[in-house]
C-alpha positions as CSV (number, residue, x, y, z in Angstrom):
1,M,1.8,-47.3,84.4
2,V,2.9,-49.9,81.8
3,Y,6.3,-51.5,82.4
4,S,8.2,-52.2,79.3
5,M,9.8,-55.6,79.7
6,T,13.1,-56.1,77.9
7,H,14.7,-59.4,77.3
8,P,18.1,-59.7,79.0
9,S,21.3,-60.3,77.1
10,H,23.2,-63.5,78.0
11,K,26.3,-62.5,76.0
12,S,28.3,-62.3,79.3
13,Q,27.9,-66.1,79.4
14,L,29.7,-66.6,76.1
15,P,33.2,-66.9,77.7
16,R,31.9,-69.6,80.0
17,L,30.1,-71.4,77.3
18,K,33.2,-71.3,75.1
19,R,35.2,-72.7,77.9
20,I,32.6,-75.5,78.4
21,H,32.8,-76.1,74.6
22,G,36.5,-76.6,75.0
23,Q,36.0,-79.0,77.9
24,V,33.6,-81.1,75.9
25,A,36.1,-81.1,73.0
26,G,38.6,-82.3,75.5
27,L,36.3,-85.1,76.6
28,L,35.9,-86.2,73.0
29,R,39.7,-86.4,72.7
30,M,39.9,-88.3,76.0
31,V,37.5,-90.9,74.7
32,E,39.1,-91.1,71.3
33,T,42.5,-91.7,72.9
34,D,41.2,-94.3,75.4
35,R,42.1,-92.3,78.5
36,Y,41.5,-93.8,81.9
37,C,37.8,-94.0,82.9
38,A,38.3,-92.1,86.2
39,D,39.9,-89.2,84.3
40,I,37.0,-89.1,81.8
41,L,34.4,-89.2,84.6
42,T,36.2,-86.4,86.5
43,Q,36.2,-84.2,83.4
44,M,32.5,-85.0,82.8
45,R,31.7,-83.8,86.3
46,A,33.6,-80.6,85.7
47,V,31.6,-80.0,82.5
48,Q,28.3,-80.7,84.3
49,A,29.3,-78.3,87.1
50,A,30.2,-75.6,84.7
51,L,26.9,-76.0,82.8
52,R,24.9,-76.0,86.1
53,S,26.7,-72.8,87.1
54,T,25.9,-71.1,83.8
55,E,22.3,-72.4,84.0
56,Q,21.9,-70.8,87.4
57,E,23.2,-67.4,86.2
58,I,20.8,-67.4,83.3
59,L,17.9,-68.5,85.5
60,K,18.8,-65.7,87.9
61,S,18.7,-63.2,85.1
62,H,15.4,-64.6,83.9
63,I,13.9,-64.1,87.4
64,E,15.4,-60.6,87.8
65,H,14.3,-59.4,84.3
66,C,11.5,-61.4,82.8
67,V,9.6,-62.5,85.9
68,A,10.2,-59.3,87.8
69,G,9.2,-57.3,84.7
70,A,6.0,-59.2,84.4
71,I,5.2,-58.5,88.0
72,K,6.0,-54.8,87.7
73,S,3.9,-54.5,84.6
74,G,0.7,-54.7,86.5
75,D,-0.7,-57.0,83.9
76,R,-2.3,-59.9,85.9
77,S,-2.2,-62.4,82.9
78,E,1.4,-61.5,82.1
79,R,2.4,-62.0,85.7
80,Q,0.5,-65.3,86.0
81,A,2.1,-66.6,82.7
82,K,5.6,-65.8,83.9
83,L,5.1,-67.3,87.3
84,A,3.6,-70.4,85.7
85,E,6.6,-70.6,83.4
86,L,9.0,-70.2,86.3
87,Y,7.3,-72.9,88.2
88,D,7.5,-75.2,85.2
89,L,11.2,-74.5,84.8
90,L,11.9,-75.2,88.4
91,K,9.9,-78.4,88.3
92,R,11.7,-79.5,85.2
93,F,15.1,-78.7,86.7
94,G,14.3,-80.5,89.9
95,A,14.3,-77.1,91.7
96,S,18.0,-76.8,91.4
């Protein structure tokens, strides 16, 4: 049996990414208007946390669709390639 792997859509992340975009625009305004350092740093942490959360959702989707699809395909080279890709991603991200 050949498993047809489909690429997952990440459109559900658009509202989060648009909110992050707004947060970054807010950071720009904070710097332009010489806001207090601690306020800027707090906002920067909020942006970083929002990005991490979105990253985790997309990584989860990648594992559930792309990696699992390669495993289910029965194609040894496809499975090995996706597992190697996942390992490299986790290594690059510091396994976060």
